[in-house]
TORVEX-743778 format. One record per residue: residue number from 1; x, y, z of N, C-alpha, C in turn. Coordinates in steps of 0.05 Angstrom, whole numbers, plus 5000, padded with zeros to 4 digits. Layout:
BEGIN
(pt NUM; (X; Y; Z); (X; Y; Z); (X; Y; Z))
...
This chain:
BEGIN
(pt 1; (7998; 6169; 9200); (8011; 6193; 9189); (8008; 6194; 9159))
(pt 2; (8001; 6217; 9148); (7997; 6220; 9120); (8024; 6217; 9105))
(pt 3; (8023; 6209; 9080); (8048; 6203; 9066); (8067; 6226; 9064))
(pt 4; (8055; 6251; 9061); (8072; 6275; 9057); (8083; 6286; 9083))
(pt 5; (8074; 6277; 9105); (8083; 6288; 9131); (8111; 6279; 9137))
(pt 6; (8126; 6296; 9151); (8153; 6289; 9158); (8157; 6294; 9188))
(pt 7; (8169; 6275; 9202); (8174; 6278; 9230); (8204; 6284; 9234))
(pt 8; (8211; 6292; 9258); (8239; 6298; 9264); (8256; 6273; 9260))
(pt 9; (8245; 6250; 9265); (8261; 6226; 9264); (8267; 6217; 9235))
(pt 10; (8251; 6227; 9216); (8255; 6219; 9188); (8266; 6241; 9171))
(pt 11; (8267; 6265; 9181); (8276; 6288; 9165); (8306; 6287; 9161))
(pt 12; (8315; 6289; 9136); (8343; 6287; 9130); (8355; 6314; 9122))
(pt 13; (8339; 6335; 9120); (8349; 6362; 9114); (8351; 6368; 9084))
(pt 14; (8351; 6347; 9068); (8355; 6351; 9039); (8332; 6368; 9027))
(pt 15; (8308; 6362; 9035); (8285; 6375; 9023); (8283; 6405; 9031))
(pt 16; (8298; 6413; 9051); (8297; 6441; 9060); (8319; 6457; 9047))
(pt 17; (8337; 6445; 9032); (8359; 6459; 9019); (8349; 6476; 8996))
(pt 18; (8353; 6502; 8999); (8344; 6521; 8979); (8368; 6535; 8965))
(pt 19; (8391; 6523; 8966); (8416; 6536; 8957); (8415; 6544; 8927))
(pt 20; (8399; 6531; 8911); (8397; 6538; 8883); (8386; 6566; 8879))
(pt 21; (8371; 6575; 8899); (8358; 6602; 8897); (8377; 6624; 8907))
(pt 22; (8397; 6617; 8923); (8413; 6636; 8937); (8431; 6653; 8918))
(pt 23; (8434; 6678; 8926); (8452; 6696; 8911); (8467; 6714; 8931))
(pt 24; (8492; 6721; 8925); (8507; 6740; 8941); (8502; 6768; 8928))
(pt 25; (8485; 6784; 8942); (8479; 6811; 8933); (8491; 6830; 8953))
(pt 26; (8511; 6845; 8945); (8526; 6862; 8963); (8516; 6891; 8961))
(pt 27; (8516; 6904; 8984); (8510; 6933; 8986); (8527; 6945; 9008))
(pt 28; (8522; 6970; 9015); (8538; 6983; 9036); (8523; 7006; 9048))
(pt 29; (8529; 7010; 9074); (8521; 7035; 9087); (8536; 7058; 9075))
(pt 30; (8524; 7081; 9076); (8535; 7104; 9061); (8562; 7113; 9071))
(pt 31; (8566; 7112; 9098); (8591; 7124; 9108); (8616; 7107; 9101))
(pt 32; (8612; 7082; 9093); (8634; 7065; 9086); (8646; 7073; 9059))
(pt 33; (8630; 7084; 9041); (8638; 7090; 9014); (8649; 7119; 9012))
(pt 34; (8672; 7122; 8999); (8683; 7150; 8996); (8667; 7166; 8975))
(pt 35; (8667; 7192; 8979); (8653; 7209; 8961); (8641; 7233; 8975))
(pt 36; (8637; 7255; 8961); (8627; 7280; 8973); (8598; 7285; 8969))
(pt 37; (8584; 7267; 8954); (8556; 7270; 8949); (8543; 7242; 8946))
(pt 38; (8517; 7241; 8948); (8503; 7216; 8944); (8509; 7205; 8916))
(pt 39; (8509; 7222; 8896); (8513; 7214; 8869); (8541; 7201; 8866))
(pt 40; (8561; 7214; 8878); (8588; 7204; 8876); (8591; 7177; 8890))
(pt 41; (8579; 7174; 8914); (8580; 7149; 8928); (8565; 7127; 8913))
(pt 42; (8541; 7133; 8902); (8526; 7113; 8888); (8541; 7104; 8862))
(pt 43; (8554; 7123; 8849); (8569; 7116; 8825); (8592; 7097; 8831))
(pt 44; (8606; 7101; 8854); (8627; 7083; 8861); (8616; 7055; 8868))
(pt 45; (8593; 7055; 8883); (8581; 7029; 8889); (8575; 7013; 8864))
(pt 46; (8563; 7026; 8844); (8556; 7012; 8819); (8581; 7003; 8805))
(pt 47; (8601; 7020; 8804); (8626; 7013; 8789); (8640; 6989; 8802))
(pt 48; (8637; 6986; 8829); (8650; 6964; 8843); (8633; 6939; 8843))
(pt 49; (8610; 6940; 8832); (8593; 6916; 8830); (8573; 6912; 8852))
(pt 50; (8569; 6933; 8869); (8548; 6931; 8889); (8521; 6935; 8876))
(pt 51; (8501; 6922; 8887); (8474; 6923; 8875); (8455; 6943; 8889))
(pt 52; (8463; 6950; 8914); (8445; 6968; 8929); (8459; 6985; 8949))
(pt 53; (8444; 7001; 8963); (8455; 7019; 8983); (8438; 7017; 9008))
(pt 54; (8451; 7016; 9031); (8437; 7018; 9057); (8435; 7048; 9063))
(pt 55; (8412; 7060; 9059); (8408; 7089; 9059); (8405; 7099; 9087))
(pt 56; (8426; 7100; 9102); (8425; 7109; 9130); (8432; 7139; 9131))
(pt 57; (8417; 7155; 9116); (8419; 7184; 9115); (8391; 7195; 9121))
(pt 58; (8388; 7220; 9129); (8362; 7232; 9134); (8344; 7229; 9109))
(pt 59; (8320; 7219; 9112); (8302; 7214; 9090); (8281; 7236; 9087))
(pt 60; (8272; 7247; 9110); (8249; 7266; 9109); (8254; 7290; 9091))
(pt 61; (8236; 7293; 9072); (8239; 7316; 9054); (8258; 7311; 9031))
(pt 62; (8272; 7289; 9031); (8292; 7283; 9010); (8285; 7257; 8996))
(pt 63; (8261; 7246; 9000); (8254; 7220; 8989); (8257; 7219; 8959))
(pt 64; (8246; 7239; 8945); (8247; 7239; 8916); (8276; 7242; 8906))
(pt 65; (8291; 7259; 8919); (8319; 7263; 8911); (8335; 7237; 8914))
(pt 66; (8332; 7223; 8936); (8347; 7199; 8941); (8338; 7177; 8922))
(pt 67; (8312; 7174; 8918); (8302; 7154; 8900); (8312; 7158; 8871))
(pt 68; (8312; 7183; 8862); (8322; 7190; 8836); (8352; 7184; 8833))
(pt 69; (8367; 7191; 8853); (8396; 7186; 8852); (8402; 7156; 8851))
(pt 70; (8387; 7140; 8866); (8391; 7111; 8865); (8383; 7100; 8838))
(pt 71; (8361; 7109; 8827); (8352; 7099; 8801); (8372; 7107; 8779))
(pt 72; (8383; 7131; 8780); (8402; 7140; 8760); (8428; 7123; 8761))
(pt 73; (8435; 7114; 8785); (8459; 7098; 8789); (8453; 7068; 8783))
(pt 74; (8428; 7060; 8781); (8421; 7032; 8777); (8424; 7016; 8802))
(pt 75; (8418; 7028; 8825); (8420; 7014; 8851); (8392; 7011; 8864))
(pt 76; (8391; 6992; 8882); (8367; 6987; 8898); (8370; 6999; 8926))
(pt 77; (8349; 7011; 8937); (8349; 7020; 8965); (8346; 6995; 8982))
(pt 78; (8368; 6984; 8991); (8367; 6958; 9005); (8354; 6960; 9033))
(pt 79; (8359; 6982; 9047); (8351; 6984; 9075); (8355; 7012; 9085))
(pt 80; (8340; 7020; 9105); (8346; 7044; 9121); (8345; 7036; 9150))
(pt 81; (8348; 7055; 9168); (8346; 7048; 9196); (8328; 7068; 9211))
(pt 82; (8316; 7059; 9233); (8297; 7075; 9247); (8310; 7100; 9258))
(pt 83; (8334; 7097; 9270); (8349; 7119; 9280); (8338; 7132; 9305))
(pt 84; (8346; 7156; 9311); (8338; 7170; 9335); (8313; 7186; 9331))
(pt 85; (8290; 7173; 9330); (8265; 7187; 9326); (8251; 7190; 9353))
(pt 86; (8233; 7209; 9356); (8219; 7213; 9382); (8202; 7189; 9391))
(pt 87; (8200; 7186; 9417); (8183; 7166; 9428); (8197; 7139; 9430))
(pt 88; (8181; 7119; 9440); (8192; 7092; 9444); (8168; 7073; 9444))
(pt 89; (8167; 7056; 9423); (8143; 7039; 9420); (8140; 7018; 9442))
(pt 90; (8162; 7013; 9457); (8159; 6993; 9478); (8158; 7006; 9506))
(pt 91; (8155; 7032; 9507); (8153; 7045; 9532); (8127; 7038; 9547))
(pt 92; (8128; 7036; 9573); (8104; 7031; 9590); (8088; 7057; 9593))
(pt 93; (8100; 7079; 9585); (8086; 7105; 9587); (8069; 7108; 9561))
(pt 94; (8043; 7111; 9563); (8026; 7112; 9539); (8033; 7135; 9520))
(pt 95; (8040; 7158; 9530); (8047; 7181; 9513); (8073; 7176; 9498))
(pt 96; (8092; 7165; 9513); (8118; 7159; 9500); (8115; 7137; 9479))
(pt 97; (8098; 7118; 9484); (8093; 7097; 9464); (8078; 7108; 9440))
(pt 98; (8058; 7126; 9445); (8044; 7138; 9422); (8063; 7153; 9404))
(pt 99; (8081; 7169; 9416); (8100; 7184; 9400); (8118; 7165; 9384))
(pt 100; (8126; 7142; 9396); (8142; 7123; 9383); (8128; 7110; 9359))
(pt 101; (8103; 7104; 9362); (8087; 7092; 9341); (8084; 7112; 9318))
(pt 102; (8078; 7137; 9324); (8076; 7157; 9303); (8102; 7161; 9288))
(pt 103; (8124; 7161; 9304); (8150; 7165; 9291); (8157; 7141; 9273))
(pt 104; (8151; 7117; 9281); (8157; 7094; 9265); (8140; 7094; 9239))
(pt 105; (8115; 7102; 9241); (8099; 7103; 9217); (8110; 7124; 9198))
(pt 106; (8118; 7147; 9208); (8129; 7168; 9190); (8155; 7158; 9176))
(pt 107; (8172; 7144; 9191); (8197; 7134; 9180); (8191; 7112; 9159))
(pt 108; (8171; 7095; 9165); (8164; 7074; 9146); (8153; 7086; 9120))
(pt 109; (8137; 7107; 9123); (8126; 7121; 9099); (8149; 7133; 9082))
(pt 110; (8169; 7145; 9096); (8192; 7157; 9082); (8208; 7135; 9068))
(pt 111; (8212; 7113; 9083); (8227; 7090; 9072); (8214; 7079; 9047))
(pt 112; (8187; 7077; 9048); (8172; 7066; 9025); (8174; 7085; 9001))
(pt 113; (8174; 7111; 9006); (8176; 7130; 8984); (8204; 7128; 8970))
(pt 114; (8224; 7122; 8986); (8251; 7119; 8974); (8253; 7092; 8960))
(pt 115; (8236; 7073; 8968); (8237; 7046; 8956); (8253; 7026; 8973))
(pt 116; (8258; 7033; 8998); (8273; 7016; 9016); (8258; 6989; 9020))
(pt 117; (8273; 6968; 9019); (8262; 6941; 9023); (8255; 6936; 9053))
(pt 118; (8266; 6952; 9071); (8260; 6949; 9099); (8272; 6971; 9115))
(pt 119; (8266; 6970; 9142); (8276; 6990; 9161); (8286; 6975; 9185))
(pt 120; (8312; 6979; 9191); (8324; 6965; 9214); (8314; 6978; 9240))
(pt 121; (8310; 6961; 9260); (8300; 6971; 9286); (8312; 6956; 9309))
(pt 122; (8325; 6971; 9327); (8336; 6959; 9352); (8316; 6965; 9374))
(pt 123; (8303; 6945; 9386); (8283; 6951; 9407); (8294; 6964; 9432))
(pt 124; (8318; 6955; 9441); (8329; 6965; 9466); (8359; 6964; 9466))
(pt 125; (8371; 6986; 9472); (8400; 6987; 9477); (8405; 6984; 9507))
(pt 126; (8426; 6970; 9514); (8433; 6966; 9543); (8415; 6946; 9556))
(pt 127; (8407; 6951; 9581); (8391; 6932; 9596); (8365; 6945; 9604))
(pt 128; (8344; 6928; 9609); (8318; 6940; 9618); (8322; 6953; 9645))
(pt 129; (8307; 6974; 9649); (8307; 6988; 9675); (8285; 6977; 9692))
(pt 130; (8292; 6970; 9717); (8272; 6959; 9736); (8248; 6979; 9738))
(pt 131; (8224; 6968; 9740); (8217; 6940; 9744); (8213; 6924; 9719))
(pt 132; (8221; 6935; 9696); (8218; 6921; 9670); (8236; 6897; 9669))
(pt 133; (8228; 6876; 9655); (8244; 6853; 9650); (8244; 6847; 9619))
(pt 134; (8262; 6830; 9610); (8261; 6823; 9582); (8234; 6811; 9574))
(pt 135; (8222; 6796; 9593); (8196; 6783; 9587); (8174; 6804; 9583))
(pt 136; (8173; 6824; 9601); (8152; 6844; 9599); (8156; 6861; 9574))
(pt 137; (8181; 6868; 9568); (8186; 6883; 9544); (8179; 6868; 9519))
(pt 138; (8185; 6842; 9518); (8179; 6826; 9495); (8149; 6824; 9490))
(pt 139; (8134; 6820; 9511); (8105; 6819; 9508); (8093; 6844; 9497))
(pt 140; (8103; 6867; 9507); (8093; 6893; 9497); (8102; 6897; 9468))
(pt 141; (8127; 6889; 9462); (8138; 6892; 9435); (8121; 6876; 9415))
(pt 142; (8115; 6851; 9421); (8099; 6835; 9402); (8072; 6848; 9397))
(pt 143; (8059; 6858; 9418); (8033; 6870; 9415); (8034; 6894; 9397))
(pt 144; (8054; 6912; 9401); (8054; 6937; 9387); (8065; 6933; 9358))
(pt 145; (8082; 6913; 9354); (8093; 6909; 9328); (8074; 6898; 9307))
(pt 146; (8054; 6883; 9316); (8036; 6871; 9296); (8023; 6892; 9278))
(pt 147; (8009; 6912; 9289); (7997; 6932; 9272); (8017; 6948; 9256))
(pt 148; (8040; 6953; 9268); (8061; 6968; 9254); (8073; 6952; 9231))
(pt 149; (8077; 6926; 9235); (8087; 6909; 9214); (8066; 6906; 9191))
(pt 150; (8041; 6905; 9198); (8020; 6904; 9178); (8020; 6931; 9162))
(pt 151; (8024; 6953; 9176); (8025; 6979; 9163); (8049; 6980; 9144))
(pt 152; (8072; 6969; 9152); (8096; 6968; 9135); (8091; 6951; 9110))
(pt 153; (8078; 6928; 9114); (8073; 6910; 9092); (8055; 6923; 9071))
(pt 154; (8035; 6938; 9080); (8017; 6952; 9062); (8032; 6973; 9046))
(pt 155; (8053; 6984; 9057); (8069; 7004; 9043); (8089; 6991; 9024))
(pt 156; (8092; 6965; 9026); (8111; 6951; 9009); (8139; 6949; 9021))
(pt 157; (8141; 6952; 9047); (8167; 6950; 9061); (8163; 6932; 9086))
(pt 158; (8182; 6933; 9104); (8180; 6916; 9129); (8197; 6928; 9151))
(pt 159; (8192; 6918; 9175); (8208; 6925; 9199); (8227; 6902; 9203))
(pt 160; (8253; 6908; 9207); (8273; 6887; 9210); (8287; 6889; 9237))
(pt 161; (8282; 6870; 9254); (8295; 6870; 9280); (8325; 6866; 9278))
(pt 162; (8341; 6881; 9293); (8370; 6880; 9292); (8381; 6870; 9318))
(pt 163; (8388; 6844; 9320); (8401; 6834; 9345); (8429; 6846; 9348))
(pt 164; (8436; 6852; 9373); (8462; 6863; 9380); (8475; 6845; 9401))
(pt 165; (8502; 6847; 9402); (8516; 6831; 9422); (8509; 6841; 9451))
(pt 166; (8515; 6824; 9470); (8507; 6829; 9498); (8519; 6855; 9509))
(pt 167; (8542; 6864; 9498); (8554; 6889; 9507); (8537; 6913; 9499))
(pt 168; (8521; 6910; 9479); (8504; 6932; 9469); (8475; 6929; 9477))
(pt 169; (8465; 6905; 9479); (8438; 6900; 9487); (8435; 6873; 9500))
(pt 170; (8421; 6872; 9523); (8416; 6846; 9535); (8388; 6835; 9528))
(pt 171; (8374; 6850; 9511); (8346; 6842; 9505); (8345; 6823; 9481))
(pt 172; (8358; 6831; 9459); (8356; 6816; 9434); (8384; 6812; 9423))
(pt 173; (8395; 6788; 9426); (8423; 6784; 9419); (8427; 6762; 9398))
(pt 174; (8407; 6745; 9393); (8411; 6723; 9374); (8391; 6723; 9352))
(pt 175; (8399; 6714; 9329); (8381; 6713; 9306); (8356; 6697; 9312))
(pt 176; (8359; 6674; 9326); (8336; 6657; 9332); (8316; 6671; 9350))
(pt 177; (8326; 6688; 9368); (8307; 6703; 9385); (8291; 6723; 9369))
(pt 178; (8304; 6736; 9349); (8290; 6754; 9332); (8270; 6739; 9314))
(pt 179; (8277; 6716; 9304); (8259; 6700; 9288); (8234; 6692; 9304))
(pt 180; (8238; 6685; 9330); (8216; 6678; 9347); (8197; 6701; 9351))
(pt 181; (8207; 6725; 9354); (8190; 6749; 9356); (8175; 6753; 9330))
(pt 182; (8188; 6749; 9307); (8174; 6751; 9282); (8151; 6731; 9280))
(pt 183; (8157; 6707; 9289); (8136; 6687; 9289); (8112; 6695; 9305))
(pt 184; (8117; 6706; 9329); (8095; 6714; 9346); (8080; 6740; 9337))
(pt 185; (8095; 6758; 9324); (8082; 6781; 9312); (8063; 6773; 9290))
(pt 186; (8072; 6753; 9275); (8054; 6741; 9254); (8045; 6761; 9233))
(pt 187; (8065; 6772; 9219); (8059; 6791; 9198); (8081; 6789; 9176))
(pt 188; (8073; 6791; 9151); (8092; 6791; 9129); (8111; 6815; 9131))
(pt 189; (8103; 6835; 9146); (8119; 6859; 9148); (8139; 6858; 9172))
(pt 190; (8143; 6835; 9184); (8162; 6832; 9206); (8184; 6813; 9200))
(pt 191; (8209; 6822; 9201); (8232; 6807; 9193); (8255; 6810; 9214))
(pt 192; (8277; 6796; 9210); (8300; 6798; 9227); (8325; 6798; 9209))
(pt 193; (8347; 6808; 9220); (8373; 6808; 9206); (8394; 6794; 9223))
(pt 194; (8417; 6789; 9211); (8440; 6779; 9225); (8465; 6796; 9218))
(pt 195; (8482; 6800; 9238); (8506; 6816; 9234); (8530; 6798; 9242))
(pt 196; (8548; 6794; 9223); (8571; 6776; 9228); (8587; 6783; 9252))
(pt 197; (8590; 6810; 9258); (8605; 6818; 9282); (8590; 6809; 9307))
(pt 198; (8565; 6817; 9310); (8550; 6810; 9334); (8547; 6779; 9337))
(pt 199; (8543; 6766; 9314); (8539; 6737; 9314); (8564; 6723; 9323))
(pt 200; (8588; 6734; 9317); (8613; 6721; 9325); (8616; 6720; 9355))
(pt 201; (8601; 6738; 9369); (8602; 6739; 9399); (8580; 6721; 9411))
(pt 202; (8556; 6721; 9398); (8532; 6709; 9410); (8526; 6681; 9400))
(pt 203; (8533; 6675; 9376); (8525; 6650; 9364); (8546; 6628; 9366))
(pt 204; (8538; 6604; 9371); (8557; 6581; 9372); (8562; 6570; 9345))
(pt 205; (8544; 6574; 9326); (8547; 6563; 9299); (8535; 6582; 9279))
(pt 206; (8552; 6593; 9261); (8542; 6614; 9243); (8523; 6603; 9222))
(pt 207; (8528; 6579; 9212); (8510; 6567; 9193); (8483; 6562; 9206))
(pt 208; (8483; 6550; 9230); (8458; 6545; 9244); (8443; 6570; 9251))
(pt 209; (8457; 6591; 9258); (8444; 6616; 9265); (8428; 6627; 9242))
(pt 210; (8440; 6628; 9218); (8425; 6638; 9195); (8402; 6620; 9188))
(pt 211; (8406; 6594; 9191); (8384; 6575; 9186); (8361; 6580; 9205))
(pt 212; (8368; 6587; 9230); (8347; 6593; 9250); (8331; 6618; 9242))
(pt 213; (8343; 6636; 9227); (8328; 6659; 9217); (8308; 6652; 9195))
(pt 214; (8316; 6632; 9179); (8298; 6621; 9159); (8284; 6642; 9142))
(pt 215; (8258; 6638; 9139); (8242; 6656; 9122); (8240; 6684; 9132))
(pt 216; (8247; 6688; 9157); (8246; 6715; 9169); (8270; 6732; 9163))
(pt 217; (8292; 6720; 9154); (8317; 6734; 9151); (8315; 6753; 9126))
(pt 218; (8320; 6779; 9131); (8316; 6798; 9109); (8340; 6816; 9104))
(pt 219; (8362; 6814; 9120); (8385; 6831; 9116); (8408; 6819; 9132))
(pt 220; (8433; 6826; 9122); (8457; 6816; 9135); (8478; 6839; 9135))
(pt 221; (8491; 6842; 9158); (8513; 6861; 9160); (8540; 6847; 9159))
(pt 222; (8559; 6858; 9145); (8585; 6847; 9141); (8606; 6863; 9155))
(pt 223; (8621; 6850; 9173); (8643; 6863; 9187); (8660; 6841; 9201))
(pt 224; (8685; 6849; 9209); (8701; 6830; 9223); (8689; 6822; 9249))
(pt 225; (8698; 6799; 9260); (8686; 6788; 9284); (8700; 6797; 9309))
(pt 226; (8697; 6781; 9330); (8706; 6788; 9357); (8736; 6792; 9358))
(pt 227; (8751; 6779; 9340); (8780; 6782; 9340); (8789; 6809; 9330))
(pt 228; (8770; 6824; 9319); (8776; 6851; 9309); (8756; 6871; 9320))
(pt 229; (8762; 6882; 9344); (8743; 6900; 9357); (8735; 6924; 9341))
(pt 230; (8752; 6932; 9322); (8746; 6955; 9305); (8727; 6949; 9282))
(pt 231; (8719; 6924; 9280); (8700; 6915; 9260); (8709; 6924; 9232))
(pt 232; (8733; 6916; 9225); (8743; 6923; 9198); (8729; 6909; 9176))
(pt 233; (8732; 6919; 9152); (8719; 6907; 9129); (8729; 6878; 9124))
(pt 234; (8712; 6861; 9115); (8720; 6833; 9109); (8746; 6832; 9092))
(pt 235; (8764; 6814; 9101); (8789; 6810; 9087); (8812; 6825; 9100))
(pt 236; (8806; 6844; 9119); (8827; 6858; 9133); (8832; 6847; 9161))
(pt 237; (8821; 6824; 9166); (8823; 6812; 9193); (8822; 6781; 9190))
(pt 238; (8821; 6767; 9212); (8821; 6738; 9211); (8794; 6726; 9207))
(pt 239; (8773; 6742; 9207); (8746; 6732; 9205); (8741; 6719; 9177))
(pt 240; (8728; 6695; 9179); (8720; 6681; 9154); (8689; 6681; 9153))
(pt 241; (8679; 6678; 9129); (8650; 6680; 9125); (8638; 6655; 9112))
(pt 242; (8654; 6635; 9108); (8645; 6611; 9094); (8622; 6597; 9108))
(pt 243; (8625; 6593; 9135); (8604; 6579; 9150); (8578; 6594; 9150))
(pt 244; (8579; 6620; 9154); (8555; 6636; 9153); (8543; 6636; 9125))
(pt 245; (8559; 6638; 9104); (8549; 6637; 9077); (8536; 6610; 9071))
(pt 246; (8546; 6588; 9083); (8533; 6562; 9079); (8504; 6563; 9089))
(pt 247; (8501; 6576; 9113); (8474; 6579; 9123); (8456; 6596; 9105))
(pt 248; (8467; 6617; 9094); (8452; 6634; 9076); (8444; 6619; 9050))
(pt 249; (8463; 6603; 9040); (8457; 6587; 9017); (8436; 6566; 9023))
(pt 250; (8438; 6554; 9046); (8419; 6532; 9052); (8390; 6542; 9053))
(pt 251; (8386; 6567; 9063); (8358; 6577; 9064); (8351; 6592; 9038))
(pt 252; (8368; 6592; 9019); (8362; 6605; 8993); (8361; 6635; 8996))
(pt 253; (8379; 6646; 9012); (8379; 6675; 9017); (8387; 6690; 8992))
(pt 254; (8370; 6709; 8983); (8376; 6725; 8960); (8371; 6755; 8964))
(pt 255; (8372; 6763; 8990); (8370; 6791; 8997); (8398; 6802; 9000))
(pt 256; (8400; 6825; 9013); (8426; 6839; 9013); (8444; 6833; 9037))
(pt 257; (8470; 6833; 9031); (8491; 6832; 9052); (8506; 6859; 9049))
(pt 258; (8507; 6874; 9072); (8515; 6902; 9071); (8540; 6906; 9088))
(pt 259; (8559; 6922; 9077); (8582; 6931; 9093); (8573; 6949; 9115))
(pt 260; (8579; 6942; 9140); (8575; 6960; 9163); (8601; 6957; 9179))
(pt 261; (8621; 6972; 9172); (8648; 6966; 9182); (8666; 6991; 9177))
(pt 262; (8690; 6989; 9189); (8711; 7008; 9184); (8729; 6998; 9162))
(pt 263; (8745; 7015; 9151); (8764; 7007; 9130); (8791; 7019; 9136))
(pt 264; (8811; 7002; 9138); (8839; 7012; 9142); (8852; 7016; 9115))
(pt 265; (8864; 7040; 9111); (8877; 7045; 9086); (8860; 7059; 9065))
(pt 266; (8868; 7058; 9041); (8855; 7072; 9018); (8829; 7057; 9011))
(pt 267; (8806; 7069; 9015); (8781; 7056; 9010); (8777; 7050; 8981))
(pt 268; (8789; 7066; 8963); (8787; 7060; 8935); (8800; 7034; 8928))
(pt 269; (8819; 7025; 8944); (8833; 7000; 8939); (8821; 6978; 8956))
(pt 270; (8816; 6984; 8982); (8808; 6963; 9001); (8780; 6953; 8997))
(pt 271; (8761; 6970; 8989); (8734; 6960; 8985); (8731; 6941; 8962))
(pt 272; (8743; 6946; 8938); (8743; 6926; 8917); (8756; 6900; 8925))
(pt 273; (8777; 6902; 8942); (8790; 6877; 8951); (8771; 6861; 8969))
(pt 274; (8756; 6875; 8986); (8737; 6862; 9004); (8715; 6848; 8988))
(pt 275; (8706; 6861; 8967); (8685; 6850; 8950); (8695; 6824; 8937))
(pt 276; (8720; 6824; 8927); (8731; 6800; 8915); (8735; 6778; 8935))
(pt 277; (8743; 6786; 8960); (8746; 6766; 8981); (8720; 6753; 8988))
(pt 278; (8698; 6768; 8990); (8672; 6757; 8997); (8662; 6739; 8975))
(pt 279; (8667; 6746; 8950); (8659; 6728; 8928); (8673; 6701; 8929))
(pt 280; (8698; 6701; 8937); (8713; 6676; 8940); (8701; 6660; 8964))
(pt 281; (8695; 6673; 8986); (8683; 6660; 9009); (8656; 6647; 9001))
(pt 282; (8641; 6662; 8985); (8615; 6651; 8976); (8618; 6626; 8960))
(pt 283; (8638; 6626; 8942); (8643; 6603; 8925); (8652; 6579; 8942))
(pt 284; (8666; 6584; 8963); (8676; 6562; 8981); (8653; 6551; 8999))
(pt 285; (8631; 6565; 9001); (8610; 6557; 9019); (8592; 6536; 9005))
(pt 286; (8602; 6513; 9003); (8587; 6491; 8991); (8569; 6478; 9011))
(pt 287; (8544; 6475; 9003); (8524; 6462; 9021); (8523; 6432; 9016))
């Protein structure tokens, strides 16, 4: 064995610790933030110390307007989502798949114009319909995603798989499963995300789950866990974030963590409280 090679039996984990690179960068989906316009919402985000926005609003035809509003506020377009676009890239029907591919390319182009770092994509809601199986869908997904991920990378953005809990999808439920798909797609434009709410249901270890995402992890959603079915904002429930943050620190995560949650009470008061709570949790997350 060469001197620089490491085996499982000798690896102590220290050399993989990237915590010095990690940063807590907070952003939010648009509907969480109070305000009657993009400009008003963006101004509040900036004033509260958020660095970006998850731009889950219609992009087509408004790319320049949204990009300008973000730039004027000093925010980054952290992410958008694929949403309800025509077609289905994993359909066994060629025409349906073609429409899905065209739709995804259009949305990626719009996302890139806005400056979005990525586009969230849920491959399947619910369960596969017979005769399809998770295995057949996965094989088709990997095949179709490679050229799409390469297309995204050329645009300067990426496709980000979004695992959901088993009540919402039986196809992709764990961060590690998403990372394995990214590995098989084999493109710099293919990533995965983790959501604290869904992870609280599906993952046995929050730190380990984020570590399993590793280099493929590109986004995180923040919300209360299983003990809070309404997915309230962090700090309004019993959910803690220290263990998950340890995992993010360990892999040197420096991308965005985004509010995707409800808020009980006055948002002008509760959102700044949640931000302060998360900063304390981050400080407690010692690797």
